[in-house]
MIZA-902300 format. One record per residue: chain; residue number from 1; residue in one letter; x, y, z of N, C-alpha, C in turn. Coordinates in nm, 3 decimals, m for minus. Atoms other than C-alpha are relative to their C-alpha. Layout:
# MIZA-902300
<"A",NUM,"A",<X,Y,Z>,<X,Y,Z>,<X,Y,Z>>
...
//
This chain:
# MIZA-902300
<"A",1,"M",<0.085,m0.118,0.000>,<0.000,0.000,0.000>,<0.089,0.124,0.000>>
<"A",2,"A",<m0.076,m0.123,0.010>,<0.137,0.341,m0.101>,<m0.095,0.118,0.012>>
<"A",3,"A",<0.085,m0.118,m0.019>,<0.003,0.685,m0.005>,<0.079,0.127,m0.023>>
<"A",4,"S",<m0.063,m0.130,0.024>,<0.075,1.045,m0.099>,<m0.108,0.106,m0.011>>
<"A",5,"W",<0.090,m0.113,0.025>,<m0.083,1.390,m0.124>,<0.013,0.042,m0.146>>
<"A",6,"I",<0.000,m0.040,0.141>,<m0.183,1.492,m0.475>,<m0.081,0.129,m0.017>>
<"A",7,"D",<0.077,m0.120,0.033>,<m0.326,1.803,m0.640>,<m0.127,m0.039,m0.075>>
<"A",8,"I",<0.128,0.020,0.067>,<m0.691,1.812,m0.749>,<m0.040,0.132,m0.065>>
<"A",9,"A",<0.039,m0.122,0.072>,<m0.790,2.065,m1.016>,<m0.149,0.027,0.020>>
<"A",10,"T",<0.139,m0.037,m0.024>,<m1.114,2.255,m0.951>,<m0.066,0.052,m0.126>>
<"A",11,"H",<0.077,m0.053,0.112>,<m1.389,2.378,m1.182>,<0.033,0.148,m0.024>>
<"A",12,"D",<m0.028,m0.143,0.012>,<m1.277,2.738,m1.114>,<0.150,0.029,m0.010>>
<"A",13,"K",<m0.142,m0.017,0.037>,<m0.913,2.688,m1.221>,<0.091,0.024,0.121>>
<"A",14,"Q",<m0.087,0.003,m0.116>,<m0.767,2.642,m0.874>,<0.038,m0.145,0.024>>
<"A",15,"S",<m0.030,0.138,m0.036>,<m0.630,2.333,m0.704>,<0.009,m0.012,0.151>>
<"A",16,"F",<m0.010,0.028,m0.143>,<m0.636,2.172,m0.363>,<0.055,m0.141,0.016>>
<"A",17,"K",<m0.067,0.127,m0.028>,<m0.486,1.867,m0.194>,<m0.100,m0.111,0.034>>
<"A",18,"G",<0.075,0.117,m0.039>,<m0.620,1.518,m0.152>,<0.097,m0.111,0.037>>
<"A",19,"Y",<m0.084,0.112,m0.045>,<m0.477,1.213,0.027>,<m0.037,m0.123,m0.082>>
<"A",20,"L",<0.021,0.114,0.089>,<m0.438,0.927,m0.220>,<0.067,m0.125,0.058>>
<"A",21,"A",<m0.053,0.128,m0.047>,<m0.395,0.567,m0.100>,<m0.025,m0.105,m0.106>>
<"A",22,"L",<0.009,0.100,0.106>,<m0.322,0.293,m0.353>,<0.007,m0.141,0.058>>
<"A",23,"P",<m0.002,0.138,m0.050>,<m0.387,m0.080,m0.304>,<0.132,m0.069,m0.033>>
<"A",24,"P",<m0.125,0.072,0.027>,<m0.100,m0.331,m0.297>,<0.014,m0.044,m0.146>>
<"A",25,"T",<m0.006,0.039,0.141>,<m0.191,m0.441,m0.651>,<0.031,0.118,m0.091>>
<"A",26,"G",<m0.028,m0.121,0.077>,<m0.149,m0.081,m0.766>,<m0.120,0.058,m0.073>>
<"A",27,"S",<0.118,m0.051,0.071>,<m0.496,m0.048,m0.917>,<m0.126,m0.063,0.058>>
<"A",28,"G",<0.127,0.052,m0.050>,<m0.864,m0.102,m0.840>,<m0.111,0.101,m0.021>>
<"A",29,"P",<0.111,m0.096,0.010>,<m1.205,0.063,m0.824>,<0.029,0.125,0.081>>
<"A",30,"G",<m0.022,m0.125,m0.070>,<m1.212,0.426,m0.713>,<m0.094,0.015,0.119>>
<"A",31,"L",<0.080,m0.027,m0.119>,<m1.334,0.531,m0.370>,<0.028,0.142,0.048>>
<"A",32,"L",<m0.006,m0.136,m0.050>,<m1.403,0.893,m0.277>,<m0.032,m0.003,0.149>>
<"A",33,"L",<0.016,0.002,m0.145>,<m1.352,0.922,0.100>,<m0.021,0.142,0.051>>
<"A",34,"I",<0.038,m0.135,m0.039>,<m1.525,1.224,0.255>,<0.013,0.017,0.151>>
<"A",35,"Q",<m0.039,m0.026,m0.138>,<m1.398,1.366,0.583>,<m0.116,0.037,0.092>>
<"A",36,"E",<0.086,m0.058,m0.102>,<m1.572,1.453,0.907>,<0.038,0.147,0.019>>
<"A",37,"I",<m0.033,m0.140,m0.026>,<m1.550,1.803,1.058>,<0.144,0.018,0.046>>
<"A",38,"F",<m0.136,m0.007,m0.054>,<m1.198,1.719,1.178>,<0.108,0.007,m0.109>>
<"A",39,"G",<m0.096,m0.007,0.110>,<m1.037,1.743,0.834>,<0.048,m0.137,m0.044>>
<"A",40,"V",<m0.061,0.126,0.043>,<m0.833,1.479,0.656>,<0.108,m0.030,0.104>>
<"A",41,"N",<m0.091,0.019,m0.113>,<m0.680,1.392,0.991>,<0.056,m0.142,0.003>>
<"A",42,"E",<m0.066,0.131,m0.008>,<m0.489,1.089,1.109>,<m0.099,m0.115,m0.016>>
<"A",43,"H",<0.098,0.108,0.010>,<m0.804,0.881,1.145>,<m0.049,m0.018,m0.143>>
<"A",44,"I",<0.048,0.011,0.138>,<m0.937,0.961,0.797>,<0.109,m0.056,m0.091>>
<"A",45,"R",<m0.109,0.057,0.080>,<m0.596,0.887,0.647>,<0.014,m0.150,0.027>>
<"A",46,"S",<m0.006,0.143,m0.033>,<m0.598,0.553,0.831>,<m0.115,m0.076,m0.065>>
<"A",47,"V",<0.114,0.063,0.069>,<m0.945,0.477,0.691>,<0.030,m0.014,m0.148>>
<"A",48,"A",<m0.041,0.009,0.142>,<m0.811,0.557,0.343>,<0.096,m0.117,m0.020>>
<"A",49,"D",<m0.095,0.112,0.010>,<m0.524,0.314,0.403>,<m0.072,m0.134,0.015>>
<"A",50,"Q",<0.076,0.123,m0.023>,<m0.769,0.053,0.532>,<m0.071,m0.045,m0.128>>
<"A",51,"Y",<0.072,0.037,0.122>,<m0.980,0.064,0.217>,<0.094,m0.025,m0.118>>
<"A",52,"A",<m0.100,0.031,0.102>,<m0.670,0.071,m0.001>,<0.047,m0.145,0.016>>
<"A",53,"L",<m0.039,0.139,m0.023>,<m0.566,m0.257,0.162>,<m0.112,m0.096,m0.037>>
<"A",54,"D",<0.113,0.081,0.049>,<m0.915,m0.383,0.071>,<m0.007,m0.002,m0.152>>
<"A",55,"G",<m0.008,0.008,0.146>,<m0.826,m0.319,m0.293>,<m0.049,0.122,m0.075>>
<"A",56,"Y",<0.055,m0.119,0.064>,<m0.958,0.032,m0.361>,<0.105,0.110,m0.016>>
<"A",57,"V",<m0.080,m0.122,0.019>,<m0.790,0.343,m0.501>,<m0.078,0.111,0.070>>
<"A",58,"V",<0.075,m0.088,m0.089>,<m0.891,0.589,m0.230>,<0.056,0.142,m0.007>>
<"A",59,"L",<m0.041,m0.140,0.002>,<m0.883,0.968,m0.254>,<m0.088,0.078,0.097>>
<"A",60,"A",<0.069,m0.078,m0.102>,<m0.975,1.186,0.046>,<0.033,0.147,m0.019>>
<"A",61,"P",<m0.028,m0.141,0.028>,<m1.006,1.553,m0.055>,<m0.009,0.087,0.126>>
<"A",62,"D",<0.000,m0.097,m0.108>,<m0.933,1.840,0.182>,<m0.112,0.102,m0.026>>
<"A",63,"L",<0.117,m0.082,0.032>,<m1.280,1.999,0.181>,<m0.001,0.136,0.068>>
<"A",64,"F",<m0.007,m0.129,m0.067>,<m1.190,2.285,0.414>,<0.104,0.093,m0.064>>
<"A",65,"W",<m0.112,m0.075,0.057>,<m0.919,2.415,0.179>,<m0.037,0.144,m0.034>>
<"A",66,"R",<0.041,m0.137,0.035>,<m1.120,2.722,0.076>,<m0.002,0.091,0.123>>
<"A",67,"Q",<m0.005,m0.076,m0.125>,<m1.125,2.831,0.443>,<0.139,m0.007,0.063>>
<"A",68,"Q",<m0.129,0.022,m0.065>,<m0.807,2.678,0.585>,<0.058,m0.133,m0.050>>
<"A",69,"P",<m0.057,0.125,0.052>,<m0.596,2.423,0.393>,<0.070,m0.080,0.110>>
<"A",70,"G",<m0.076,0.089,m0.087>,<m0.460,2.123,0.577>,<m0.053,m0.014,0.142>>
<"A",71,"V",<0.057,0.018,m0.134>,<m0.700,2.111,0.874>,<0.020,m0.144,0.045>>
<"A",72,"D",<m0.029,0.133,m0.055>,<m0.599,1.817,1.096>,<m0.028,0.006,0.149>>
<"A",73,"L",<0.044,m0.017,m0.138>,<m0.795,1.813,1.422>,<m0.010,m0.133,0.073>>
<"A",74,"G",<0.027,0.114,m0.086>,<m0.825,1.575,1.712>,<m0.144,0.005,0.049>>
<"A",75,"Y",<0.138,0.015,m0.047>,<m1.133,1.510,1.927>,<m0.024,0.066,0.136>>
<"A",76,"S",<0.021,m0.076,m0.122>,<m1.093,1.750,2.219>,<m0.120,0.093,m0.016>>
<"A",77,"E",<0.113,m0.094,0.006>,<m1.370,1.996,2.307>,<0.035,0.120,m0.088>>
<"A",78,"A",<m0.043,m0.114,0.081>,<m1.168,2.277,2.149>,<0.002,m0.035,m0.148>>
<"A",79,"D",<m0.004,0.044,0.139>,<m1.110,2.079,1.829>,<m0.142,m0.020,m0.055>>
<"A",80,"M",<0.139,0.018,0.041>,<m1.478,1.987,1.816>,<m0.064,0.134,m0.036>>
<"A",81,"G",<0.055,m0.133,0.026>,<m1.571,2.355,1.839>,<0.055,0.060,m0.128>>
<"A",82,"K",<m0.058,m0.052,0.123>,<m1.328,2.451,1.565>,<m0.057,m0.071,m0.122>>
<"A",83,"G",<0.055,0.078,0.111>,<m1.456,2.171,1.342>,<m0.142,0.041,m0.034>>
<"A",84,"F",<0.137,m0.044,0.024>,<m1.818,2.276,1.386>,<m0.002,0.137,m0.067>>
<"A",85,"G",<m0.008,m0.133,0.060>,<m1.721,2.634,1.304>,<0.037,m0.006,m0.147>>
<"A",86,"L",<m0.040,0.016,0.140>,<m1.550,2.525,0.983>,<m0.115,m0.055,m0.084>>
<"A",87,"M",<0.114,0.057,0.073>,<m1.851,2.316,0.881>,<m0.107,0.107,m0.023>>
<"A",88,"Q",<0.102,m0.104,0.012>,<m2.089,2.605,0.948>,<0.040,0.108,m0.101>>
<"A",89,"G",<m0.047,m0.102,0.094>,<m1.871,2.835,0.738>,<0.026,m0.053,m0.141>>
<"A",90,"M",<m0.029,0.059,0.129>,<m1.833,2.593,0.448>,<m0.115,0.022,m0.098>>
<"A",91,"D",<0.099,m0.011,0.107>,<m2.014,2.658,0.120>,<m0.023,m0.140,m0.056>>
<"A",92,"F",<0.026,0.139,0.039>,<m2.179,2.320,0.058>,<m0.012,m0.014,m0.153>>
<"A",93,"G",<0.006,0.005,0.145>,<m2.244,2.406,m0.307>,<0.138,m0.011,m0.062>>
<"A",94,"L",<m0.137,0.009,0.049>,<m1.875,2.466,m0.368>,<0.064,m0.133,0.040>>
<"A",95,"A",<m0.055,0.129,m0.044>,<m1.788,2.157,m0.163>,<m0.044,m0.113,m0.093>>
<"A",96,"L",<0.048,0.103,0.093>,<m2.005,1.944,m0.392>,<0.070,0.011,m0.136>>
<"A",97,"Q",<m0.077,m0.017,0.124>,<m1.829,2.094,m0.695>,<0.142,m0.053,0.018>>
<"A",98,"D",<m0.133,0.055,m0.027>,<m1.497,2.007,m0.531>,<m0.003,m0.153,0.006>>
<"A",99,"L",<0.014,0.146,0.000>,<m1.622,1.653,m0.475>,<m0.015,m0.054,m0.142>>
<"A",100,"A",<0.010,0.040,0.141>,<m1.721,1.629,m0.842>,<0.137,0.006,m0.067>>
<"A",101,"S",<m0.135,m0.010,0.054>,<m1.369,1.746,m0.928>,<0.087,m0.117,0.048>>
<"A",102,"T",<m0.074,0.114,m0.053>,<m1.230,1.473,m0.702>,<m0.037,m0.128,m0.072>>
<"A",103,"V",<0.046,0.117,0.076>,<m1.442,1.210,m0.878>,<0.065,0.001,m0.139>>
<"A",104,"K",<m0.062,m0.013,0.132>,<m1.312,1.339,m1.213>,<0.148,m0.035,0.006>>
<"A",105,"T",<m0.143,0.032,m0.017>,<m0.954,1.317,m1.084>,<0.021,m0.149,0.018>>
<"A",106,"L",<m0.010,0.145,m0.021>,<m1.007,0.960,m0.963>,<m0.020,m0.076,m0.131>>
<"A",107,"R",<0.029,0.070,0.125>,<m1.158,0.851,m1.294>,<0.112,0.021,m0.103>>
<"A",108,"G",<m0.106,m0.029,0.096>,<m0.868,1.012,m1.480>,<0.133,m0.064,0.032>>
<"A",109,"R",<m0.127,0.061,m0.038>,<m0.596,0.824,m1.294>,<0.012,m0.140,m0.059>>
<"A",110,"A",<m0.024,0.131,0.062>,<m0.439,0.518,m1.456>,<m0.025,m0.114,0.099>>
<"A",111,"E",<0.015,0.107,m0.099>,<m0.462,0.325,m1.127>,<m0.147,m0.034,0.026>>
<"A",112,"S",<0.140,0.015,m0.037>,<m0.839,0.366,m1.097>,<m0.085,m0.047,m0.117>>
<"A",113,"S",<0.096,0.041,0.102>,<m1.114,0.188,m1.286>,<m0.101,0.113,m0.020>>
<"A",114,"D",<0.097,m0.106,0.031>,<m1.400,0.390,m1.432>,<m0.105,0.015,0.110>>
<"A",115,"K",<0.099,m0.003,m0.107>,<m1.626,0.305,m1.135>,<0.055,0.074,0.122>>
<"A",116,"V",<m0.039,m0.073,m0.121>,<m1.613,0.542,m0.835>,<m0.119,0.002,0.096>>
<"A",117,"A",<0.100,m0.010,m0.107>,<m1.808,0.510,m0.510>,<0.044,0.107,0.098>>
<"A",118,"S",<m0.033,m0.094,m0.106>,<m1.825,0.762,m0.227>,<m0.032,m0.063,0.135>>
<"A",119,"I",<0.026,0.042,m0.137>,<m1.803,0.694,0.146>,<0.034,0.116,0.091>>
<"A",120,"G",<m0.023,m0.113,m0.088>,<m1.835,0.954,0.419>,<m0.057,m0.023,0.138>>
<"A",121,"Y",<0.032,0.016,m0.141>,<m1.873,0.994,0.793>,<m0.051,0.132,0.057>>
<"A",122,"C",<0.063,m0.118,m0.059>,<m2.103,1.242,0.975>,<m0.021,0.107,m0.107>>
<"A",123,"M",<0.011,m0.099,0.107>,<m2.066,1.563,0.767>,<0.029,m0.065,m0.134>>
<"A",124,"G",<m0.035,0.072,0.122>,<m1.901,1.342,0.509>,<m0.106,m0.099,m0.044>>
<"A",125,"G",<0.110,0.089,0.034>,<m2.192,1.099,0.527>,<m0.110,0.073,m0.074>>
<"A",126,"L",<0.099,m0.082,0.070>,<m2.433,1.375,0.431>,<0.051,0.036,m0.139>>
<"A",127,"L",<m0.057,m0.036,0.130>,<m2.197,1.484,0.152>,<0.011,m0.119,m0.093>>
<"A",128,"S",<0.001,0.120,0.083>,<m2.171,1.125,0.031>,<m0.139,m0.019,m0.063>>
<"A",129,"F",<0.138,0.006,0.050>,<m2.551,1.120,0.000>,<m0.022,0.104,m0.110>>
<"A",130,"L",<0.016,m0.106,0.098>,<m2.543,1.453,m0.185>,<0.086,m0.025,m0.124>>
<"A",131,"S",<m0.085,0.035,0.114>,<m2.260,1.324,m0.406>,<m0.072,m0.096,m0.093>>
<"A",132,"A",<0.080,0.091,0.084>,<m2.497,1.052,m0.526>,<m0.095,0.079,m0.089>>
<"A",133,"A",<0.091,m0.084,0.077>,<m2.724,1.333,m0.645>,<0.072,0.095,m0.095>>
<"A",134,"H",<m0.062,m0.111,0.072>,<m2.468,1.582,m0.774>,<0.144,m0.023,m0.049>>
<"A",135,"A",<m0.141,0.014,0.033>,<m2.113,1.445,m0.806>,<0.031,m0.117,m0.092>>
<"A",136,"G",<m0.021,0.103,0.101>,<m2.164,1.153,m1.043>,<0.062,m0.129,0.048>>
<"A",137,"V",<m0.055,0.127,m0.048>,<m2.064,0.863,m0.818>,<m0.091,m0.116,m0.041>>
<"A",138,"D",<0.073,0.120,0.041>,<m2.171,0.507,m0.900>,<m0.067,m0.073,0.116>>
<"A",139,"A",<0.059,0.056,m0.121>,<m2.259,0.414,m0.541>,<0.042,0.092,0.115>>
<"A",140,"A",<m0.030,m0.088,m0.113>,<m2.266,0.593,m0.205>,<m0.022,m0.073,0.131>>
<"A",141,"I",<0.013,0.055,m0.135>,<m2.207,0.485,0.155>,<0.001,0.117,0.097>>
<"A",142,"C",<0.017,m0.112,m0.093>,<m2.318,0.714,0.439>,<0.001,m0.053,0.142>>
<"A",143,"Y",<m0.006,0.034,m0.142>,<m2.206,0.658,0.798>,<m0.055,0.117,0.082>>
<"A",144,"Y",<0.063,m0.098,m0.089>,<m2.421,0.844,1.055>,<0.001,0.142,m0.058>>
<"A",145,"P",<0.001,m0.129,0.069>,<m2.495,1.132,0.815>,<m0.081,0.107,0.074>>
<"A",146,"G",<0.067,m0.106,m0.074>,<m2.575,1.446,1.014>,<m0.086,0.087,m0.090>>
<"A",147,"G",<0.088,m0.088,0.076>,<m2.871,1.651,0.892>,<m0.067,m0.065,m0.118>>
<"A",148,"I",<0.050,0.070,0.117>,<m2.984,1.383,0.650>,<m0.151,0.021,m0.019>>
<"A",149,"D",<0.146,m0.014,0.012>,<m3.355,1.429,0.729>,<m0.040,0.132,m0.063>>
<"A",150,"G",<0.028,m0.128,0.063>,<m3.332,1.787,0.604>,<0.037,0.007,m0.147>>
<"A",151,"K",<m0.045,0.002,0.140>,<m3.196,1.684,0.264>,<m0.068,m0.111,m0.082>>
<"A",152,"L",<0.064,0.111,0.069>,<m3.434,1.406,0.164>,<m0.069,0.042,m0.130>>
<"A",153,"D",<0.055,m0.046,0.127>,<m3.573,1.625,m0.113>,<0.095,m0.026,m0.116>>
<"A",154,"E",<m0.100,0.033,0.103>,<m3.252,1.534,m0.299>,<m0.014,m0.143,m0.050>>
<"A",155,"A",<0.009,0.144,0.031>,<m3.354,1.167,m0.312>,<m0.046,m0.026,m0.142>>
<"A",156,"D",<0.051,0.021,0.136>,<m3.537,1.205,m0.642>,<0.109,0.010,m0.106>>
<"A",157,"K",<m0.110,m0.016,0.095>,<m3.206,1.294,m0.809>,<0.096,m0.119,0.003>>
<"A",158,"I",<m0.095,0.109,m0.020>,<m3.037,0.972,m0.694>,<m0.048,m0.127,m0.070>>
<"A",159,"T",<0.033,0.125,0.070>,<m3.034,0.665,m0.919>,<0.098,m0.112,0.035>>
<"A",160,"C",<m0.100,0.102,m0.032>,<m2.724,0.484,m0.788>,<m0.033,m0.067,0.134>>
<"A",161,"P",<0.023,0.067,m0.128>,<m2.719,0.235,m0.496>,<0.057,0.081,0.117>>
<"A",162,"V",<m0.042,m0.073,m0.121>,<m2.689,0.385,m0.145>,<m0.011,m0.093,0.120>>
<"A",163,"L",<m0.001,0.074,m0.127>,<m2.597,0.224,0.187>,<0.010,0.100,0.116>>
<"A",164,"F",<m0.005,m0.081,m0.121>,<m2.676,0.397,0.519>,<0.041,m0.088,0.118>>
<"A",165,"N",<m0.037,0.066,m0.124>,<m2.502,0.291,0.841>,<m0.029,0.097,0.115>>
<"A",166,"F",<0.042,m0.087,m0.109>,<m2.679,0.448,1.141>,<0.033,m0.061,0.136>>
<"A",167,"A",<m0.016,0.040,m0.139>,<m2.607,0.434,1.515>,<m0.134,0.015,0.071>>
<"A",168,"E",<0.132,m0.004,m0.064>,<m2.920,0.347,1.714>,<m0.006,0.105,0.111>>
<"A",169,"A",<m0.002,m0.092,m0.113>,<m2.815,0.561,2.013>,<0.074,0.129,m0.035>>
<"A",170,"D",<m0.071,m0.120,0.047>,<m2.681,0.852,1.806>,<m0.052,0.124,0.074>>
<"A",171,"Q",<0.039,m0.119,m0.075>,<m2.680,1.168,2.019>,<m0.017,0.123,m0.089>>
<"A",172,"Y",<0.011,m0.112,0.093>,<m2.668,1.392,1.709>,<m0.109,m0.021,m0.105>>
<"A",173,"I",<0.103,0.032,0.098>,<m2.916,1.215,1.481>,<m0.115,m0.068,0.073>>
<"A",174,"P",<0.110,0.060,m0.076>,<m3.250,1.157,1.654>,<m0.064,m0.118,m0.073>>
<"A",175,"A",<0.065,0.117,0.058>,<m3.442,0.835,1.599>,<m0.104,0.040,m0.104>>
<"A",176,"E",<0.102,m0.046,0.094>,<m3.712,1.036,1.423>,<0.060,0.028,m0.138>>
<"A",177,"A",<m0.067,m0.028,0.127>,<m3.461,1.144,1.156>,<0.030,m0.130,m0.075>>
<"A",178,"I",<m0.028,0.129,0.063>,<m3.359,0.783,1.092>,<m0.129,m0.061,m0.055>>
<"A",179,"E",<0.129,0.053,0.046>,<m3.725,0.684,1.065>,<m0.046,0.071,m0.128>>
<"A",180,"K",<0.034,m0.073,0.122>,<m3.777,0.958,0.804>,<0.076,m0.054,m0.121>>
<"A",181,"V",<m0.080,0.058,0.108>,<m3.494,0.813,0.597>,<m0.057,m0.135,m0.041>>
<"A",182,"K",<0.057,0.132,0.029>,<m3.640,0.463,0.627>,<m0.132,0.012,m0.076>>
<"A",183,"A",<0.129,m0.018,0.067>,<m3.984,0.588,0.526>,<0.018,0.048,m0.142>>
<"A",184,"R",<m0.021,m0.056,0.134>,<m3.850,0.783,0.229>,<0.046,m0.108,m0.098>>
<"A",185,"F",<m0.056,0.101,0.090>,<m3.669,0.479,0.088>,<m0.063,m0.138,0.018>>
<"A",186,"A",<0.064,0.129,m0.030>,<m3.910,0.206,0.200>,<m0.028,m0.082,m0.125>>
<"A",187,"K",<0.034,0.072,0.123>,<m4.000,0.119,m0.159>,<0.116,m0.003,m0.099>>
<"A",188,"S",<m0.116,m0.005,0.090>,<m3.649,0.161,m0.304>,<0.084,m0.126,0.014>>
<"A",189,"S",<m0.082,0.122,m0.003>,<m3.468,m0.161,m0.395>,<0.149,0.032,m0.009>>
<"A",190,"N",<m0.139,m0.042,0.019>,<m3.149,0.039,m0.449>,<0.063,0.055,0.127>>
<"A",191,"V",<m0.048,m0.060,m0.124>,<m3.115,0.161,m0.090>,<m0.003,m0.103,0.113>>
<"A",192,"Q",<m0.015,0.093,m0.112>,<m2.989,m0.046,0.204>,<0.024,0.082,0.127>>
<"A",193,"I",<m0.012,m0.076,m0.124>,<m3.031,0.087,0.559>,<0.030,m0.095,0.115>>
<"A",194,"E",<m0.043,0.082,m0.113>,<m2.844,m0.068,0.852>,<0.004,0.087,0.125>>
<"A",195,"T",<m0.005,m0.069,m0.129>,<m2.888,0.036,1.216>,<0.067,m0.091,0.102>>
<"A",196,"Y",<m0.081,0.080,m0.093>,<m2.645,m0.080,1.484>,<m0.046,0.028,0.143>>
<"A",197,"P",<0.063,m0.020,m0.131>,<m2.809,m0.133,1.826>,<0.099,0.046,0.108>>
<"A",198,"G",<m0.072,m0.039,m0.120>,<m2.683,0.048,2.135>,<0.129,0.076,m0.019>>
<"A",199,"V",<m0.128,m0.070,0.022>,<m2.395,0.234,1.970>,<m0.027,0.147,m0.028>>
<"A",200,"H",<0.012,m0.145,0.008>,<m2.328,0.605,1.947>,<0.063,0.055,m0.128>>
<"A",201,"H",<m0.059,m0.073,0.113>,<m2.233,0.860,1.684>,<0.152,m0.015,0.003>>
<"A",202,"G",<m0.146,0.015,0.008>,<m1.877,0.806,1.562>,<0.050,m0.138,0.036>>
<"A",203,"F",<m0.040,0.135,m0.044>,<m1.876,0.433,1.640>,<0.111,m0.061,m0.085>>
<"A",204,"N",<m0.105,0.056,0.086>,<m1.638,0.370,1.349>,<0.139,0.054,0.032>>
<"A",205,"C",<m0.129,m0.067,m0.021>,<m1.362,0.599,1.480>,<0.070,m0.053,0.124>>
<"A",206,"W",<m0.071,0.063,m0.112>,<m1.111,0.412,1.695>,<0.075,0.101,0.086>>
<"A",207,"A",<m0.064,m0.104,m0.080>,<m0.969,0.744,1.823>,<m0.097,0.071,0.094>>
<"A",208,"R",<0.101,m0.068,m0.081>,<m1.295,0.842,1.997>,<m0.059,m0.095,0.105>>
<"A",209,"E",<0.060,0.080,m0.106>,<m1.465,0.725,2.315>,<m0.122,m0.078,m0.049>>
<"A",210,"S",<0.120,0.066,0.053>,<m1.772,0.632,2.110>,<0.032,m0.121,m0.087>>
<"A",211,"Y",<m0.038,0.115,0.086>,<m1.575,0.369,1.913>,<m0.059,m0.129,0.055>>
<"A",212,"N",<0.054,0.131,m0.036>,<m1.746,0.032,1.913>,<0.054,m0.102,m0.099>>
<"A",213,"Q",<m0.071,0.091,0.090>,<m1.530,m0.242,1.769>,<m0.093,m0.100,m0.069>>
<"A",214,"P",<0.089,0.094,0.072>,<m1.804,m0.501,1.698>,<m0.084,0.069,m0.108>>
<"A",215,"A",<0.082,m0.070,0.097>,<m2.027,m0.245,1.526>,<0.084,0.050,m0.118>>
<"A",216,"A",<m0.088,m0.049,0.107>,<m1.735,m0.095,1.331>,<0.039,m0.114,m0.093>>
<"A",217,"T",<m0.037,0.115,0.082>,<m1.630,m0.440,1.213>,<m0.117,m0.048,m0.085>>
<"A",218,"L",<0.119,0.044,0.073>,<m1.983,m0.538,1.116>,<m0.033,0.098,m0.113>>
<"A",219,"A",<0.029,m0.100,0.102>,<m2.038,m0.210,0.930>,<0.103,m0.003,m0.112>>
<"A",220,"H",<m0.105,0.010,0.103>,<m1.705,m0.245,0.751>,<m0.027,m0.118,m0.092>>
<"A",221,"G",<0.032,0.117,0.081>,<m1.803,m0.593,0.638>,<m0.119,0.024,m0.092>>
<"A",222,"K",<0.117,m0.030,0.083>,<m2.143,m0.476,0.515>,<0.035,0.099,m0.111>>
<"A",223,"T",<m0.043,m0.097,0.100>,<m1.975,m0.186,0.335>,<0.078,m0.068,m0.111>>
<"A",224,"L",<m0.077,0.072,0.101>,<m1.730,m0.416,0.159>,<m0.090,m0.090,m0.086>>
<"A",225,"E",<0.094,0.085,0.076>,<m2.011,m0.654,0.061>,<m0.081,0.086,m0.097>>
<"A",226,"F",<0.076,m0.093,0.084>,<m2.214,m0.358,m0.073>,<0.085,0.043,m0.118>>
<"A",227,"L",<m0.087,m0.044,0.110>,<m1.917,m0.230,m0.276>,<0.028,m0.112,m0.098>>
<"A",228,"A",<m0.030,0.113,0.090>,<m1.836,m0.574,m0.413>,<m0.118,m0.031,m0.091>>
<"A",229,"K",<0.119,0.029,0.079>,<m2.194,m0.622,m0.531>,<m0.037,0.112,m0.095>>
<"A",230,"K",<0.049,m0.115,0.077>,<m2.262,m0.272,m0.660>,<0.104,0.061,m0.093>>
<"A",231,"M",<m0.107,m0.063,0.079>,<m1.924,m0.182,m0.810>,<0.058,m0.099,m0.102>>
//
């Protein structure tokens, strides 16, 4: 597995950085990895490496670059506050254009096949869902996507397969929001919704107190099965 930072060209003739992780074989399907509010930090880079070892060409774009390039936060109260501030100040329309540019970059690389899926966590989970509507991905995975119930009007624009991984005891996403997602996609054969009992928001992140190893392992397995079938 090899990793490096690369340049991603934007629609408005600028460029920003993305963390690229290549599988041991050197090539494979593309995977757009979308950060949380903490930037492309150590954990997100480790997740990129993890999926690269699973055989994917993974690219994690620095979505805060228009505000502050290279954000790399931890999980302290101060870092959490800074991350929320960056998210609140981010232009989501421009972020989606940057994600589309990242997909274009992935598809243009010799190591990557033409197929590209997106996977994101919290803020990134919501952006993964929106990428299915606006960034041209072939499949989307959304881990505990914050604010998802307020964006369900975008569902009509989505034709690719989508996998949701929700935490049953999520302190940021109320049960009512998850039920709205389930109701919206109840008749969709292209959408898979998984809920993990008794776990909290951020259960996939081994650097946080909310990490739950059984749930993270189960969700990772379901994600790999989904990608193998849909990609």
